[in-house]
VEXLUM-391592 format. One record per residue (C-alpha): residue in one letter; y, x, z. Coordinates in steps of 0.1 Angstrom, whole numbers, plus 5000, padded with zeros to 4 digits. Example, Ala and Ser with C-alpha at 12.3 -4.5 7.8 and 13.67 -1.06 7.14 Angstrom:
A495551235078S498951375071
***
This chain:
M495750055284D496350265253Q500050225248E500150395214R497350175200V499049865213W502349965196E500450045163E499049685164I502449535171L504149725142L501349645118L501649265125I505449285122E505149475089N502849205075R505448935084M508549095069S509749245037K509049615033Q512849695033G513449485064Y510649655083D511650005072T515249935082W514849765116F511449865131S509950175115Q511950415138S511350215170K509050335198L507350175227L508450375258S506450195284I504449885294D504649785330G502849455337N504549205315R507649425308L507949635277V510649885270I511249955233E513450245220V515650175190P517950415171S521250245178K523049945195F523349795160H519549795156R519149635191D521649365184W520349285149I516749265161K517849025190E519748805166H517548805135H513948915144W513548825181N511148535175T508948755153L508949045178F508248815208D505448615190V503648935179I503849105214K502648785230E499748775205V498749135211T499149145249K497748795253R500548715278S503248445275D505448575303I506548895286E509949055291I511449285265D514049555272F515649785247F516550155252V519050285227Q518550645216P521350885228Q523550975198Q523451335188P526851505189K528451535155K528051875140T531052095134Q531852225099R530752565111Q527352435123V526852265089K527652585070E525352785092E522452545086K523052565049K523152945051E519852955070G518352735043R517152455065E515352185046E517251875034K515251555036I516351205029G514050935043L511350975069F507651045062E505050855081R503051115101K499850905097Y500050935059T498651275048F496051405024N493751495053N493351135063F493350975029V489850845021V488950914985G486650684966P485950574930S488950334931N491550604940Q489950934931F492150994900A495450894917H494551124947A493751414924A497051364905A499051344937K497451654951A498151844919V501751744920A502051844956D500552184949A502752254918P505852024919G507652004886R504852174867A501951934869Y502351574857N506051504857P506851224863L503851084882F503750704881I501250534905Y500750164904S498549924923G498449594943V499849564978G498249775005L495949994984G497450334992K500450404970T502850464999H500150685016L499950914986V503750944982N504151035019A501251275016I503051454987G506251485008H504351615038H502451865018I505452005000Q507552045031S504852195052R504452465025S508052505016P510452375044R513552465023T512652224996K515151934992V513151604992A514451254988Y512050964997L513350614995S512650274979S514450154948E516149894969Q517550164992F518750344961T520550034948N522049954982E523450304986L524750294950I526649964958N528050114990K529350434973M530850224944S532750004969H534150314986Q534850494953R532450784962M530150774932E530451154926E529051214961F526150974953R525351154921Q525451504936K523251394964Y520351284943R520751504913N520551814934M517151724949D514051934942I511751634947L512551264942L510051014955I510850644948D508750354962D508650014944I510550114913Q509849764898F512749634919I515349794896A514449524871G517549334860K519949574878E521949724850R524149964870T521250084890Q519250154859E522150334843E522550564873F518850614878F518450704841H520950984844T519551104877F516051104862N517151304832T519051564853L516051624875Y513551624847E515451874826A515752104857Q511952074861K512251894894Q509351664904I509751284902V507151044917L507450674912T505350384926S505150024914D503049714917R502549714880Q502449964851P505650044832K505049824802E504649524825I507949564844P510349304830D514149354824I514349734823E515849934795E513450074770R514850424773L513950404811R510550264804S509750544780R510750794807F508350634831E505550654805S506351014795G504251174824L501051074840I500350704849S497550634874D496450314890I494650244923Q492049974923A490749774952P488249994971D484549934970L482549845001E481550205009T485150325006R486350045028I483750135055A484750505052I488450405056L487650205087K485750485103K488450745095K491150525110A488950445140E488550815146F492250885142W493150605167G490350685191I488650345186R484850315192L483850115161P480050035158D478650055122D477749685120V481349585129A482749825103E480549675077F481449325088L485149395085A484849575052S482849295037M485449035048M488649215038K488149345003N491549374986N494049505011I493749835031R496749745053E495049415063L491849615070E493849855093G495549565110G492249405119L490949735133V494049805154K493949445167L490349495178G491249835194A494149675213V491949385226S489149625236S491549845255L493449565271T490349375282N488049675288T485349525265E483249685237I483949595201T481249365187Q480849145157E481348845180L484648995192A485749055157Q485048705146N486948555175E489948785175L490448805138K489948425133Y493548395123L492948645095L489648515083D490548145085S493748205065R491848365037E490348175008K486548155005V485148505002I484048554966T481248814962N479448964932E476248784945L478048444944V479448514909Q476048594895K474448294912I476948044899V477148194864A473348194861E473147834871V475947714848F474647914817G471047834825V469848204827K468148404855I470048644877S467548914866D468748844829L472348924839K471149254854S468849344825K469449544793R468749244771R471249204743T470448844731K473348614726A472048384753V472348664778V475348874766L478048604770P477148494805R476748864815Q480248934802V481648624819A480048724852M481549084849Y484948934841L484748704872C483548984895R486549184884N489248914885Q487948684913A485848904935G488249194931S485349444927S485949794913L484649884878P481850124892E480849864918I480449594891G478549834868T476149924896F475649564905F474649474869G471749714867G473550044865K475949964836D478650224828H482150124838S483250134801T480749844796V482549644823I485949724807H484649614773A483249284788C486549194805K488449264773V486149054752I486348754776E490148784778E490348774740K487848484736K489648284762E492748284741K490848164710D488147934725P489347634745E485847544754L485047884769R488447884787A487647544803R484247664813I485647974830E488247764848M485447534860L483447844873I486547964892K486847624909Q483247644919L483647994933K486647884954H485147564968
***
């Protein structure tokens, strides 16, 4: 039984059932110490963690462990980490004198540049993150990375932190979510310790903030973050922000703050194409020591298109089942064990399906959609098909271009823009597209 792999699977399932802040607070620092038959011993940082998990997250933890181990008679015990003795003032001074690094937040060891799989969907964001890590404060400041859930933003931010501290251990790095920033701000305000809060973050060399969109509507948080941002920026300290949307789409934030976000480099991460998804699976399988046949990798990658975290969860699930039952990973095993994932998903919409249905509805041939013909009878359905491949199939721009006869990605961008504009002005076309979407989903 591979204990580490089992715990990876448990944590991934828990993470998918909780908010990011809840998971980071209560489970991210926990460890599986042992599995002995039906008994698991889990290490947690404090008695408070143990008591909170028992009171608020027991059912989630129990259900996930039962699902992974395939046992209903499990027993869970907690081991509380021994508390480190409080440092004396002399020790603190000596550490400062020695120049030991100051780090706020924990970096995930699995998120480094070495194990980040680069593809067309994330190549630019990866290059920007690497440039920032190599020359913090000089290249692209601030760096703003946005994407949907589970596409690699957090991986890149962690990789930046790892890279900087491995090269320069004395660098002061703060890595936290915007919610953690807000919560700490509220705590310091209530204890009248705002100067301590300001000094803490305004003296950092690197500030990495996840999910900055959550400061929307929080006036005091925005005020403090604005001044923190300015102080660091003027001192040429590196700032990296992530979000689920680009700055202009974040509601309820001050324009002066929005303009700061837009003043550096903005990079998005798109859903990975099939080849990149397969490469991600193979890289993760190698990292976790899972024997993953090529046909199973392709099956998983074709079924889970839009979320890398879900892809990883499926892989770890198969690895755990294979280890616990001493069986090889096959497509049949994947279909059976990941049924809960596949059944909960909507019908899988592919580029092939989009082309087939659009061709039928518009009365053209699929070969016409892939051709270079520019007649009106072909151009509109081709643009509609590209638009649906992008918005319903979740395909990347290069993937769509290739699928439509080797078109350039700028052609795909133009097609999507044209259809968006025509939908607003043409009720008949809008109704036709809505009908196509219904056909694709049912």
